matplotlib code that plots the C-alpha trace (Angstrom):
import matplotlib.pyplot as plt

x = [0.6, 4.4, 5.9, 8.3, 10.5, 12.1, 15.8, 18.1, 19.7, 19.2, 18.5, 14.7, 14.2, 15.7, 13.6, 10.5, 11.0, 11.8, 8.7, 6.5, 7.8, 7.3, 3.7, 3.1, 2.3, 2.9, 2.8, 5.1, 5.3, 6.4, 8.8, 10.4, 10.8, 12.4, 14.6, 15.9, 17.0, 18.7, 20.3, 21.8, 23.5, 24.2, 27.9, 26.6, 24.8, 26.1, 26.1, 23.1, 21.2, 21.9, 20.7, 17.6, 16.7, 17.1, 15.2, 12.3, 11.9, 12.3, 9.9, 7.2, 7.8, 8.8, 11.1, 13.6, 16.6, 18.4, 18.3, 19.4, 22.3, 23.4, 23.3, 25.3, 27.9, 28.1, 28.4, 31.0, 33.0, 32.7, 32.6, 34.9, 32.4, 29.6, 29.7]
y = [-10.5, -10.0, -7.7, -9.3, -7.7, -9.6, -10.1, -7.9, -4.5, -2.2, 0.8, 0.3, 0.1, 3.5, 4.9, 3.4, 5.0, 8.3, 8.2, 7.2, 10.2, 12.5, 11.4, 11.2, 7.5, 5.9, 2.1, 1.3, -2.4, -1.8, 1.0, -1.2, -4.0, -1.7, -0.1, -3.6, -4.2, -0.8, -1.0, -4.4, -2.9, 0.7, 0.3, 0.0, 3.4, 6.8, 9.4, 11.1, 7.8, 7.3, 10.8, 10.4, 7.1, 8.5, 11.7, 9.6, 7.4, 10.3, 12.5, 9.9, 9.7, 6.0, 5.3, 2.9, 2.8, 0.1, 2.2, 5.4, 3.7, 2.0, 5.4, 7.0, 4.3, 4.9, 8.6, 8.4, 5.8, 7.7, 11.3, 12.5, 11.3, 13.4, 17.1]
z = [0.9, 0.8, -1.8, -4.1, -6.7, -9.6, -9.4, -11.4, -11.3, -8.3, -10.6, -11.0, -7.2, -6.5, -9.4, -7.9, -4.5, -6.1, -8.3, -5.3, -3.3, -6.3, -6.7, -2.9, -3.0, 0.4, 0.3, 3.2, 2.4, -1.1, -0.2, 2.5, 0.0, -2.5, 0.3, 1.2, -2.4, -2.6, 0.8, 0.0, -3.1, -2.1, -3.3, -6.9, -6.8, -7.7, -4.9, -6.5, -6.5, -2.8, -2.0, -4.1, -2.4, 1.1, 0.1, -1.2, 1.8, 4.2, 2.2, 2.5, 6.3, 6.3, 9.2, 7.9, 10.2, 8.2, 5.0, 6.8, 8.6, 5.4, 3.6, 6.3, 6.0, 2.3, 2.6, 5.3, 3.3, 0.0, 1.2, -1.6, -4.3, -2.8, -3.8]

ax = plt.figure().add_subplot(projection="3d")
ax.plot(x, y, z, "-o")
ax.set_aspect("equal")
plt.show()
């Protein structure tokens, strides 16, 4: 069964992945679906939100190169915003 998230703001998705990591809940299919939403709209997130999202995915051991590469591009392009 494919995971589907309702359309809307990106904010709930980054909160979902953070909460899953905090609770040590590893549902790779759900995490990857949320990561796709977040990755597509990284520019809308604050630096802390980008960091929290990447931390959550990495903490759960999910290897998501697309997410990590997109985060690296955001950090590189917005380096002055990250402190």
